[in-house]
C-alpha positions as CSV (number, residue, x, y, z in Angstrom):
1,X,8.3,-17.0,-2.3
2,X,10.3,-16.8,-5.6
3,X,13.9,-15.5,-5.5
4,X,12.6,-12.1,-7.2
5,X,10.6,-11.7,-4.1
6,X,13.1,-12.4,-1.7
7,X,15.5,-10.2,-3.4
8,X,13.1,-7.5,-3.6
9,X,12.3,-7.7,0.2
10,X,16.1,-7.6,0.9
11,X,16.8,-4.7,-1.0
12,X,14.0,-2.4,-0.3
13,X,14.1,-3.0,3.5
14,X,15.8,-0.4,5.6
15,X,14.7,-0.9,9.2
16,X,14.8,-4.5,10.7
17,X,13.7,-5.6,14.3
18,X,15.3,-8.9,15.3
19,X,13.0,-10.4,17.8
20,X,15.0,-12.9,20.0
21,X,18.2,-11.2,19.4
22,X,21.1,-12.5,21.5
23,X,24.4,-10.9,22.9
24,X,25.8,-14.1,23.0
25,X,28.3,-14.6,20.0
26,X,27.4,-18.1,19.6
27,X,23.9,-17.7,19.0
28,X,22.6,-17.6,15.1
29,X,20.6,-14.3,15.9
30,X,23.8,-12.7,17.2
31,X,25.4,-13.4,13.9
32,X,22.5,-12.4,11.4
33,X,22.1,-9.3,13.4
34,X,25.8,-8.4,12.9
35,X,25.5,-9.6,9.2
36,X,22.4,-7.1,8.7
37,X,24.0,-4.3,10.3
38,X,27.2,-4.7,8.1
39,X,24.8,-4.7,5.0
40,X,23.7,-1.2,5.9
41,X,20.4,-2.1,7.5
42,X,19.1,-0.3,10.7
43,X,18.7,-3.1,13.0
44,X,16.8,-3.0,16.6
45,X,17.5,-6.0,18.6
46,X,14.4,-7.1,20.5
47,X,15.0,-9.1,23.7
48,X,13.5,-8.3,27.2
49,X,16.4,-10.2,29.0
50,X,19.0,-8.1,27.5
51,X,17.0,-4.7,27.1
52,X,19.4,-1.7,27.3
53,X,22.5,-3.5,26.3
54,X,24.3,-2.6,23.1
55,X,24.3,-5.1,20.2
56,X,26.2,-4.3,17.1
57,X,25.9,-0.6,17.8
58,X,22.3,-0.7,18.7
59,X,20.5,-0.6,22.1
60,X,18.4,-3.6,22.7
61,X,14.8,-2.9,23.4
62,X,12.5,-4.9,25.4
63,X,9.5,-5.3,23.0
64,X,8.8,-5.1,19.3
65,X,6.9,-1.7,19.8
66,X,9.8,0.0,21.1
67,X,11.3,-0.9,17.6
68,X,8.6,0.7,15.3
69,X,8.6,2.1,12.9
70,X,10.1,-0.6,10.9
71,X,10.0,-2.3,7.8
72,X,10.9,-6.0,8.5
73,X,10.6,-8.1,11.7
74,X,13.2,-10.9,11.7
75,X,11.9,-13.7,14.1
76,X,14.2,-15.7,16.2
77,X,11.5,-17.6,18.5
78,X,10.1,-21.1,18.7
79,X,7.2,-21.6,15.9
80,X,4.6,-21.7,18.7
81,X,5.5,-18.2,19.7
82,X,6.1,-16.7,16.2
83,X,2.3,-16.1,15.7
84,X,2.2,-13.4,18.6
85,X,5.2,-12.0,17.0
86,X,3.6,-11.9,13.4
87,X,0.4,-10.5,14.9
88,X,2.2,-7.6,16.6
89,X,4.2,-6.9,13.3
90,X,0.9,-6.6,11.7
91,X,-0.3,-4.2,14.2
92,X,2.7,-2.0,14.1
93,X,2.5,-1.6,10.3
94,X,5.5,-3.9,9.3
95,X,6.1,-4.5,5.7
96,X,7.3,-7.9,6.1
97,X,7.8,-10.6,8.5
98,X,10.8,-13.1,8.2
99,X,10.7,-16.4,10.1
100,X,14.3,-18.0,10.6
101,X,15.3,-21.6,9.8
102,X,13.0,-24.1,11.6
103,X,10.3,-21.6,12.3
104,X,6.9,-22.2,10.6
105,X,3.4,-20.9,11.3
106,X,1.0,-21.4,8.4
107,X,-1.9,-19.6,10.2
108,X,0.3,-16.4,11.2
109,X,1.4,-16.4,7.5
110,X,-2.2,-16.3,6.4
111,X,-2.9,-13.4,8.8
112,X,0.2,-11.7,7.6
113,X,-0.4,-12.1,3.8
114,X,-4.3,-10.8,4.3
115,X,-3.0,-7.9,6.0
116,X,-0.9,-7.2,3.0
117,X,2.7,-8.2,4.6
118,X,5.2,-10.3,2.7
119,X,5.6,-13.5,4.6
120,X,9.0,-15.5,4.6
121,X,9.2,-18.6,6.7
122,X,12.1,-21.1,7.3
123,X,14.7,-19.3,5.6
124,X,17.6,-17.3,6.9
125,X,18.6,-13.7,5.4
126,X,22.1,-14.4,5.4
127,X,21.7,-17.6,3.5
128,X,19.4,-16.0,0.9
129,X,21.6,-12.8,0.4
130,X,24.7,-15.2,-0.3
131,X,22.7,-17.4,-2.5
132,X,21.4,-14.5,-4.5
133,X,24.7,-12.8,-4.9
134,X,23.6,-9.7,-3.6
135,X,26.0,-6.6,-3.4
136,X,28.0,-6.2,-0.2
137,X,26.1,-3.3,1.1
138,X,22.8,-1.9,0.5
139,X,23.0,1.8,1.8
């Protein structure tokens, strides 16, 4: 994706589901979720193991469907598990899917793009936000 496309995703997205969210402060998904909340996004953490717990002011849900409607699905799962999350994001009508650093699935990317979703893989929105010099808050 071009810088312009990444910038557009980050600045037009409002509702994000973070799949694989963690309540452990040492986990990347915890830090990224907090960063996104601080930037004004409506973030719904998704993790069946901590469903019902508060994370950065939001209640964690067990399944992606419970986070709908949503704009973006941010995926903190292994590459081999990402395709099922992408398929669910397509089914739920997400506008974009973002696979975190180290997470890749070319076939899932093809399915997402064919369904009209913007697809980012092996990148972190925090890193991209800072690299692009985006404003402190979006909302």
